[in-house]
N, C-alpha and C positions, 0 to 999 in steps of 0.2 A: 695335540698336546695332552698328555696324560695328567689326570687330577689325582693327587694322593689323598688318602683319607685324613681328615682333620682330627686332631686330638680332642677327646671328650674327657671331662672331669666332673666330679660331683662334689659339691661343697655347700656350706651354709652362708647365707647372706649376713654380713656383719654391719654394713652401712647401706642406707638407701636415701641419703639426704640430697643427692644430685638429681637433676632432670635426666631421665632416660639412662641412668647409670647406676650400677650397684657395685659394692666391693664384696667379693666372694672369697671366703677362707676355706682352703682345701687342706685336709689333714692326711698325712701318710705316715705309716709306721715302718721304721727302718732300724736295722741293728746299729748300735754304736760301733764305730770303726775300731776302737781300742778294746772295749770290754765286751762287746757282743750283746749287751742288754738292749731290748727293743725299746726305742724311744719314739715319741710323737713329734713330727716336724710339721710346721704349718707354712703354707704359702698363701699370699693374698693376691688376687687378680681383680682388676677393674674390668667389668663386663657391661656390654650394652643391653639395656632392657627397653625395647621399643615401646611396649605397652604400659610401662610403669606398674606392673602387677606384683612385683616382688616386695616383700616386707622383711624386716630384720628377723632372723631365725628360720626363714624358709629354707628347705633343702632343694637346691636347684642343680640342673645339669647345664654346663657351659661347654661351648665348642670354640676352638681356635678359629680366628677370622683375620681378614686383612686389617691393617691398622686403621682404626676409626678416628682416633685422636692421638695425642702425645702418649697417653698411658693405656688406652683401651685397645686390646688385641683379641678380645673374647666376646662372644654373644651368648645370652641366655637362650637355651633351646627350649626348656620346659621347667615348670615348677613341679617337683616330685611330691613334696608334702608341704602344706602350709603350716606356719607357726601357730601355736595355740594363742588365742586372744585372751587377755587378762581383763 
């Protein structure tokens, strides 16, 4: 049985109030279909964070995974940069 490559995305953690879960916001820049102007689109993904190491504002890499719960289909692979503490 062949395994296909899983999708990888990079985004910022927008919420981390759940146990072992985070919400990651991924931005992409696409041209407007009518006018052609480049606009920013955002998608939000619930991701599994096994070690609870992610904080709001962290830049993380997430990978597609089998369904873990009703809304979680992504897992945090690594934290690229930590958010600055105030």
